[in-house]
C-alpha positions, -999 to +999 in steps of 0.1 A: +106-268+369+113-300+352+087-316+330+086-351+315+079-366+281+077-401+297+085-427+284+112-407+265+143-399+286+151-363+294+187-369+286+200-356+319+207-378+349+206-368+376+182-339+368+197-305+373+232-318+368+238-295+337+229-264+358+250-275+387+281-280+365+276-248+345+307-227+355+294-195+341+264-193+364+266-175+397+254-192+429+223-169+428+215-178+392+220-215+399+196-214+429+170-195+409+171-221+381+171-251+404+144-241+429+133-205+432+111-206+401+093-237+413+089-223+448+074-191+435+050-207+410+022-217+433+022-182+448 
């Protein structure tokens, strides 16, 4: 999940771009970091 310290910028635009560009991550790891954790959180 991505939080916010509004009004201070997160330093990444668009959000998740760092994870999408990380060449060392597998597709599965990338998917888990971008969405799977947030989807599993509510139960």
